[in-house]
C-alpha positions in Angstrom: 99.7 126.3 91.1 102.4 128.3 92.6 104.8 126.1 94.4 108.1 127.4 95.7 110.7 125.1 94.1 112.9 125.6 97.1 110.3 123.6 99.1 111.1 120.5 97.1 114.1 119.9 99.4 113.8 116.3 100.4 115.4 113.5 98.4 113.2 110.4 97.7 113.4 107.3 95.7 110.4 105.3 94.3 110.8 101.6 93.9 108.7 98.7 92.5 108.9 95.1 93.7 110.2 92.8 91.1 108.3 89.6 90.8 111.3 87.4 90.2 112.2 84.1 91.8 115.4 83.1 93.7 117.5 80.0 92.9 115.1 77.8 95.0 112.0 79.0 93.1 110.7 81.3 95.9 109.5 84.8 95.0 111.9 87.4 95.9 110.7 90.9 96.6 113.8 92.7 95.3 113.2 96.4 94.8 113.8 97.9 91.4 114.4 101.7 91.4 111.9 103.6 89.2 112.4 107.3 89.9 114.7 109.4 92.1 113.7 113.0 92.7 113.3 115.9 95.1 110.0 116.3 97.0 108.2 118.4 99.5 107.3 116.4 102.6 104.4 116.9 104.9 103.0 114.7 107.6 99.4 114.7 108.8 98.9 116.1 112.3 97.3 114.2 115.1 94.1 116.2 114.7 93.8 115.3 111.0 94.3 111.7 111.9 91.6 111.8 114.5 89.2 113.4 112.0 90.1 110.8 109.4 89.6 107.9 111.9 93.1 106.7 111.1 95.0 104.0 113.0 97.7 105.6 115.2 100.0 102.7 114.4 100.5 104.4 111.0 102.2 107.5 109.9 100.4 109.3 107.0 102.5 111.6 104.8 102.3 113.5 101.5 105.1 113.9 99.0 104.8 116.5 96.3 107.1 115.9 93.3 107.5 117.4 89.9 105.4 115.7 87.2 107.2 112.7 85.6 106.3 110.7 82.5 107.5 107.6 84.3 104.5 105.4 85.2 103.8 105.4 88.9 101.4 103.0 90.7 100.1 102.2 94.2 102.2 99.0 94.0 105.3 101.0 94.4 107.0 102.3 97.6 108.7 105.5 98.5 111.9 105.5 100.5 112.6 108.7 102.4 115.1 109.1 105.3 115.8 105.4 105.1 112.2 104.6 105.8 109.8 102.9 103.4 106.3 104.2 102.7 103.5 102.5 100.9 101.8 104.6 98.3 98.1 104.8 99.0 97.0 107.5 96.5 98.5 109.2 93.5 97.0 112.6 92.4 97.9 115.0 89.6 98.3 118.3 91.5 96.7 121.3 89.8 95.6 121.7 86.3 99.0 122.1 84.6 100.3 118.6 85.2 103.3 120.2 86.8 103.3 118.2 90.1 102.1 114.9 91.4 101.0 114.2 95.0 101.9 110.9 96.6 99.8 110.1 99.7 101.7 107.4 101.6 101.6 105.5 104.9 104.2 103.7 107.0 103.5 101.3 109.9 105.1 102.4 113.2 106.2 100.6 116.3 105.9 103.7 118.5 103.2 103.4 121.2 
C-alpha cells in the first residue's frame, strides 16, 4: 500500500476503560491511555450512510494509523479533536502490516 505519510496529520489518543472501583465500591470508568499517534481521518458521506442504512444520530469515521504492536480492541475508544469515538472494527490495512484501520462511531445531538 502506498500511503502518503503526510496524510497522517491528525493527532489521536486511544484509551481503554479501567475496571477499577472508587472508595464507595462503585465501578469507575477511568480512561487509561494506551496509544498516542498520528492518523489519517475520513468521515463517511451522507450517501454512504444511506446505502449502509445507518442511523443519522451517529457520525461514522475511519482513522488510519501506522501499525503498532500494542494490543488494540473494540472495547477501547479514540479521542480526536476533544471528541470520543467508539471503535467498531479494527482491520490490518494491506498485506504488509504497515497500517491499521479503526472504524469508529460517535453519537451526535445534531438534528
